[in-house]
N, C-alpha and C positions, 0 to 999 in steps of 0.2 A: 508479445501484448505492446500495446503502445502506447499504454496509460501514464501519464504525469505519475513521478515519484518525487515525494518533498521531503528528504532529509535533514534532520535536528538533532542538534545536543539537547536531550531531557536531563536538566540540574537533579530535578526531582527522582526522576529515574535510574542517575547517573550509567545513561546509554544513550548510544543514539538511536532514531527511531526514522524509521521510512512507512511515511503514509502512502495512501493511494487515495486522494481527495474522492475521485468520481464511483470510489466504489467505500461505499458509507463503512465504517470499521473494519476497514482493510488495513491494517499494520503489524509491523514487524520491529523486534532491537536486535542489539549486537552491540557488544565491546566496542566495536569498531564501528567507521563509516561502513568500510567493505563486507562485513559480518551483515550488521541488516540491512545490506541490501540484496545480499543472499538470502538472510533469511526471509524473503520479501516472497518466496516461493510459495507462501500461503495465499499470495493473489488468484494460482488456481483452483486452489481449496473452496476458496472465495466464491468464483464463479461456476464451480460447480454446486454447491449448494444451493445458490441463489435458483441453478435451473432445476435442480432436485424440487426445490420447494415452488417453482413455478413463477418464482420474482424474475423481472427483466434485469437484463444486463445492461450498462450503458454501454453506449461505443465511446470508443479514445475522442475525447475533443479536442485535445493537442494540448502545445507547451504554453504553461503561462496562464492556464485560464484561471487560480485560485489566487493568482500574485496580487 
């Protein structure tokens, strides 16, 4: 999967947050940058759930679309 991933530190959550802007609500957290990225395996579940519900799956648009 070639979706853009944005990772940032959240003071509120005291964790790194990894988000996939093209997949609304698809995010994971972790104590480290690497852990947040690894936990983003939830992206596959997001896609499977959207398929099961008959919702469209956005095609990856590429780098810096949301910057």
